[in-house]
N, C-alpha and C positions, 0 to 999 in steps of 0.2 A: 711491769708484768706482775700480776698477783701470784706469788709463789705458793701460798698456802690455801689454794682454792678448795682443796678437799678437807684438810685438817681444821679449817675454820668452822666447819660444821659442828665440831665439838668444842673448839677453843674460844670462839668468838660469839657464838649464839647465846644470848642471855637466858634462853629457855633451857640451857644445858648446864645448870650449875653443878649437878652431880659429877658430870664428866670433868668439869674444870677443877672441882675439889680433888678429884683423883690425880689430875696432872700435878697439882700442888703437892700432893702426897708423894709424888715421884721426885720432888725436889726442884721442879721447874719454877721459874720466876714469872711474874706477869709479863715481862718482856719476852721470855721464851715462848709464851703462848701466842705471840704474834708471828713467830717464825714458821717456815715450812717444816714439816716432819717427814723424815726419811726412814723407811723400814729397812733394816740391815739383817738379812736372813742368812744364817750360817747352816750348812748341812754337816757341821762338825759333830763327831762322836768318837768316843775312845776306842771303839771296836774295829776300826778299819784304818790302815795306814794312809789310804788315800784322803781320809777326812780328819785324822787325829789332830792336825794342826790348824784346822779352819777356824775354831773359836778364837784362837790367838790372832789370826788375820782379821777376824770380825772386830776385835778390840781396836786394831790399828785403823780399820775403815771408819769406825765410830769416831776416833780422834780426828780424822780428816773431815768428817761431816760437821762436827761441832766447830772445828777451826774455821769453817766457811759460813759461820753464822746460821747454821741449820740445827735442828734437833734430830738426833739420830737415836733410834730405838732398835736394839738387837732383839731378834727372836730366832727360833730354831725350828728346823724341820728334820724329817727322817732321812735315812739312807739305808741301803743294803749293799754289802760288799760283794761285787761280782766275783772277784778273785777267790773269796772264801766259799761262796755258795755254789760256784760252778761244779758240776758233777754230783750235786746233791738236790734233794727236793726243795731246799731253800731257794734255789735259783728261780723257782716259779714266782717268787715274790719280787724279783729284780725289776722287770718291766712294769709290774704293777706299781712299784715305788715311784716311777716317773710321774704317773698321773696323780698319785697321792701327794707328791711334792708340789705339783702345779696347783692342785686343789687347796692344799694347806696355805700356800703363799697367797693365793687369791682370797682365801677366807680371811686371813689376818689383815691383809692390806685393805680389802674391801670393808671389813668390819670396823677397822680402826681408822679409816679415812687417811691413810698415809698419802702424802703428796708425791713421793718418789720411792724408788726401790733399788737397793743394791743387793745382789745375791752373791754368795760365796760358795760355789759348788766344788766338789772334788771328784768322786767316782762317777762312772759312766752316765747313769740316768739322772744325776743331779742337774746337769747342764740343760738338756732338753726340757726337763721339768721346770727349770727356772725361766727359760724363754717362753714356754707355753703360758705360764702365769703372767709374764710381762705382756704378751700379746693380748690376753684376755682383759687385763686391767687397763692397758694403754695409758700408763702414767710414766713420766720420765724414769728411765731405768738403765742400769749398767750391770753387767756380769763381770765379776772378778774371779777368774779361774784360780783354783787352789794350787796349781802347778804340778810338775812331774817329779817323781822320785829319782834319786841318783841311782846309777847302776850298781848292782852288787858285783863281787869279784870272788872267784875261786879258781885256783890253779892257773892264774894268769888270764882267765877269760871273763869278759863282762857277762853278767847275768841279769835276768829280769824275771817277772812272774811267769812268763811262758816257759822259761828254762825249767821251772819246777814241774810243770805239767808234762813237758816232753821227756823229762828224766824218768817219769813214771813209765812211759812207753818203752824207754830204753831198758829200764829194769825188768819189765815184763818180758822183753825179748831176750834177756840174759846178757845184755851188752853193758850193764852198769852194776857195780857191786854195791852192797848196802852202805858202805862208808861214804863212797862218792855221792850216792843218792841222798844220804842224810845231809852232807855238807852243801850240796847244791840247794836243797830246800832251806837250810839254815842261812845261806848267804845270798839268796836271790833278791831279797827286799831289805835294804839296809836302814830304812827309816821312813819318814813321812813323804807323802806325795803320791800322785796317781801313777799307774803303770806307765813305764817310760818309753815304750815304742809308739808307733802310730796305730795304737789300739783305739777303742771307742772314745775314751776320755780325751786323748790328745786330738783325735779326729774331730770331735765336736767342738773342743776349744778353738782349734784352728779354723773350723768352718764359721764359728760365731764371731771370731775376730775378723775374718774376711767379710762377714755379713755387716760388720760395723757396730755390733752390740757390746763389744768389750774394747778396752783401751789397747793401742798398739803394743805389741810384745807380750800381752797377757798370756797367750797360749804357750809361749816358749820360756817365760820366766820360771826358773826352777822353784819348787815348793819352798825350799829353805834357802833363801837368798835375800840380799839387800834389795835387789831389783823387785822382788815380789812385795817386800815391805813398802818400797817407794810407790809401787802401783796402788797398793791399798790406801795409802795416804792421799794419792792423787785423785782417787775416786770421789772424794768429797768436793774437790774443786770442780770436777766435771759434772757431778750430779747437780750442783748449783747452776752451772752453765745451762744444762738441759732444762732446768726449771725456769730460769730466766728467759730462755728462748722458746719455751714450750715445745721442745723437740721430744716427741713421744715415739714409742716402739714402732707404731705403724707408719711413722714418717721415715724410719730407717729400714724396717723389714719389708721392703718392696720386692717386686718380682726380680728386678735386676740384682738386688742384694742376695736373694736366694740362689740366683745363678752364680754369683761370685762365690757363695759358700760352697756349693757343690763342685765348682771348678777347683777350689782349693782341696777338697776331699780327693778328687781324682789326681791332681798333680802330686799330692803327697802320699798316694797309695793308701788312703784311709779305709775305714771300716764300713762294711755293708749296713751296719746299724744306722749310719747317717741317712740312708734313704727313709727308713722308718721314722726317724726322729724329725727330719726336715719336713716330711709330710705333715706330721702332727703340729710342728711349730707353725707351718704355713696355715693350717686350719685355724690356729688360734687368732690369726689376723685376717681370716676370711679370704685367704688367697689360695685358689686351686693350684695344686702342684701334683702332677701325676707321674707314673712310671715312665711315660713317654717323654716328659720333660727331662727327667734324669738321663734317659737314654740319649737324648739329643745332645746334652752337655757332655756325656761320656764319649760320644762319637767324635766330638771335635776337640777334646782335651787330652793331651799326652800325659802319661805317667812319668814323672821326672825324679822322684825322690827314692833313694836307696835306703829306706827306713824299715825297721822291723815291723811286722813279723816276717815278710818275705825278703827283706833286705838286710843290711848290715848295721845301720846306725840307729841311735836313740834320739829322742827329742832334746836331750842335753847337748848332743853334738850339733844339732841345728841351732840351738840357742847360742853356742859359741861363735858361729859364723854370721849371726845377724838375725836369727829367728824367723818367724812367719813374715814380718814386713819385708825381709830380704827376698823371699819367694814371691810375695805379692808385687813388689816393685818389678821383678822380672816378668811376671805374668802380665802385668799392666803394659809394660813396654812392648810385649809380644802380641798384645791385642786380645788377651783372654779374659780380662776383667773389665767391668764397668767402673771407670774412675770417677763418675759424677755422683755416686751414691753417698748419701749423708751418713755420718757415724756419730758415736757418742762423744767424740771430741768437739762436736759442732762444726767440724770440717769434713770435706769429702774424702773419699779414699785417695784420690790423686793428691790432694793437699797434704794428707797425712804422710804420704810416701815421698813427697818432693825432696826431702833431705836425707832419705835413706840411701845408703851406699849401693852401688851396683854390685851384683854377684860376680865373683871372680872364679871362673871355672878352672883356672890353673892351680889355685891354692886349696880348693876343696873338692870333694868327690861325693858329697851327700846329694846334691842336686845336679842333674845332668842338663845340658842345654837341649832345647827343643829338637835341634838337628840330630842329637844322639839320644833321644828319649828311650827309656827302658821299655816303653810300649807306646806305639804311635797314637793309640786311643786309650780310653779308660779301661781300668781293670774291673770296674763294676758294670755288669751287663744285666739287662732285663731279659729273661728267657720265658718263652710261651710254648705251649703245646698241650697234648692230652694229659700230661701230668700237672700242668699249671695253666689252666684255661684263662685265669685272670692275671697270671704273671708270677714271676719269682725273681730273686736277686742272686746273681752269681758273682763270685770274686775270683777273677782269672787274671793273674799278672802276666801270663804268657810263659812263665817258667814251667808250668804244668802241662803245656800244650793248650790248644784251644778246642779240641774235640775229644770226646771219650765215649766209647761204647763197651758195655760189658754186662755180665749177668747180675741181676739184682740179688742182694743179700739183705733180707728184710728184718727189721727189728722194731718192735713196738715199744720205743723208749730207749734212752741211752744206756740204761743199766744192762739191758739185754746185749747191747753192742759190746760193752766192756767185757762181759762174759764170753762173747763170741770171739773177741780178739785173743783172750786168754786160752780158749779151747782150740784155736786154730780154724775156726769156722770162716773167718774173713781171709780171703786169699788174694794174691796179686791179680789185678784185672777186674775185681769186683766193683760194682756200684753199690755202695752201702746206702740203705734207705732207713732213716730214722723217722718214724711217724707217730701221730697222736701226741705231739709235743707242741702244737700250735697254740694260739691265744686262748682258744676254748678247750682244746684237747688236753693240755697239760694240767690245769689251765695256767696261763701266764707266759707262754712262749719262751721257755728257757733257752739259754745259749748252749751250743754243743761244743764247747771248748775242750772239755775232757776227752770226748771221743776223737776229735780231730788231732789233738795233741798225742793221744795214745796211739793213733794210727801212724803218725809221723815218727814217734819214738820207737815204734815197733818195726820201723824200716819199710812201711807200706805206703808212705806219703806220696811217692812219685808214681805209684802203680794202682792206686785206689781212688775212686771218686766218692763223694758223699753228698746225698741230697736229703732235705728235711723240710717239714713244715714248721720247724722251730727256727731259731736264730743262730747266728754265729757270733762269737766274740770277735772284737777287733784284732785279737791275737791269733785268730785262725788263719792258716794258709794251707795251700793245696788246692785241688780241683773240687770246689765246694759250691753247692747251690742251696740256698735257704729261702725262707719267706714264701714257700709254695702256697698258692691260693687257687682254689679252695683247699683248706686244710683237711686232713684225714677225718677229723671229727665231724665235719660237715659233708662227708661223702665225696671229697675230691678224688681225682684220679690216683693220687698217691695211696689212698686207702685200698685200692683194688690190685696193687702190685703183689705178685707172689715170687718166692725164691726162684731164681734162674730165668725169669722173664728178662729179655734183653732191653736195656735202657740205653738210649742214645742222647748224649749231651753235646750241643754244638754252640759254642760261644762266638762263632763267626756269623752264622745265620740266626743265632739267638733262639734256639729251639730246645725243648726238653720233652722227650717222648718215650713212652714204653712201646716197643714194637709189637703191638697187638691190634687186631682189627677192631673196628667200631662195634661189630657184632659181639665179639668176645668181651669187650669192656662193658657193653650193655648187659650181657648175661651175668657178668660178675656183679654189676651194680644192682641188679635185681635180687641177688642173693645177699647183698651187704646189709647189715643192720647197724644202725647208729648205736654207739655205746652209751651207757649212762654217764652223766657228768660225774667226774671223779670227786667232787666236793658238794656238800649240801648246805653249807653255811659259811659265814665269815667273808673276809675280803676277797678271797679267790672266787667264791661263789658270785659275789657282786660283780667282780671283774668279768667272769665268764658270761654273765647275763647282759653286760653293757658294752663289751669291747667290740669294736669294728675289726675287720680283717686287716692283714698286713698292708694291702694296697691302699688302705685308708688310714695308715699310720697307727693302727691299734688304739685309736682314741676312745675315750669312754664318756664323752660329753655330747654325743650326737644321738638323735632319735633313730 
């Protein structure tokens, strides 16, 4: 098998002496120019603990690539810290970064003719960005997840990034003094690694491992561990295997693989963002995947994991009992996974799991047996109605109940809501509406983590629902519905809601309605005027002009 079928365009063509001269300038030998070239892209940067260690992991990956008689070239792409930007205007750039990451990886690998690709992502949008680029390029590829952060500790309690957000709500409600608030903030994140619960980063890493695009245990190997270092070295061996067998992303990312990925999201209690990102990744390999497909999987898959944000445990706890493969082995045994899907090991899912130990329900309490599922079907539900005629995505674990009816409390943006909590405008029984924060309205479709955390911290979490045309963090819990389409900026029903309108949310019948007549809604729509776009230039302007709606994955590369 010809391993260097792309790079030979530059290294072997006698009409490309300038390119070859530059390779020699890099220190390559004549023999090196006959080898396949692998792009190793790190999303490492100093300003985010999720990513601060990734460049070091890239060095180890490079060692593994060269040790397997390949040429490895590191390059770097951007990142935006969701944890830092949540609750600020900076969060508008978070989802935008996903597509910029995909574009930049595609650009470098396409322009430089790399034969293979290894990506090293950390924070939330890094992973779908990596997979979208892999799908577009369709060259042998592996994702090496940067791994989870260790839990913080204060006064005998485990902490994580959500602890800091919820502490703000507790402080606002007068239930936390300044000293404890400061110490929770200072001790929530003890070092490198992505947020430790089943938030978006760990949701996507788990889904991608179940999809077959990362090595077994990649999702649960801690950021700072010998296991993660060993995985980085092993990536060189497996990228060579993929090159030798010409196994490409589209051979792995099949419909069955996407079903496996979302099954894992449901079983582990993962983030609603998985819906958005998996749609976008599926589009990169020209595979239609709709809200109905997600609903079908959610209907037949139980919620098994007692993981944060709605549960007790962190990814580090899952790692200690056997990681994602342990869960996959159980799901396969119970008939929830397709075992015949190819993976980046060159083996099928079933072959990878053959020697994984069986889960022991007597010695661990992180994963429940199917017969005692935390919820008999999925916590992620697609809701439709006059507030979301094209659909919306709800996260309902069952702890919040499955139906909610209450008066609307309307806010045009999250900053208005924070002021509303502080002033007492939000009361028990309200349905909080945050609008004009969609892909075009914000622009950028920011996460509403600060509002949901503030609501929970203020003691309103069990008695208030929240709906939005924005997104939610994987750290969000409570009765929440996001990704409402059409968004307010495009005149969706959410734009027409007024204070004290009664909103009815039903996660049993999967409906989301404001209890108004069609005539009243039509009259309000006739009076509604589209707002001006909030930006006039730059990347957010380009995003607003090219982005598709949330049911289309918010992709930016379609007409």
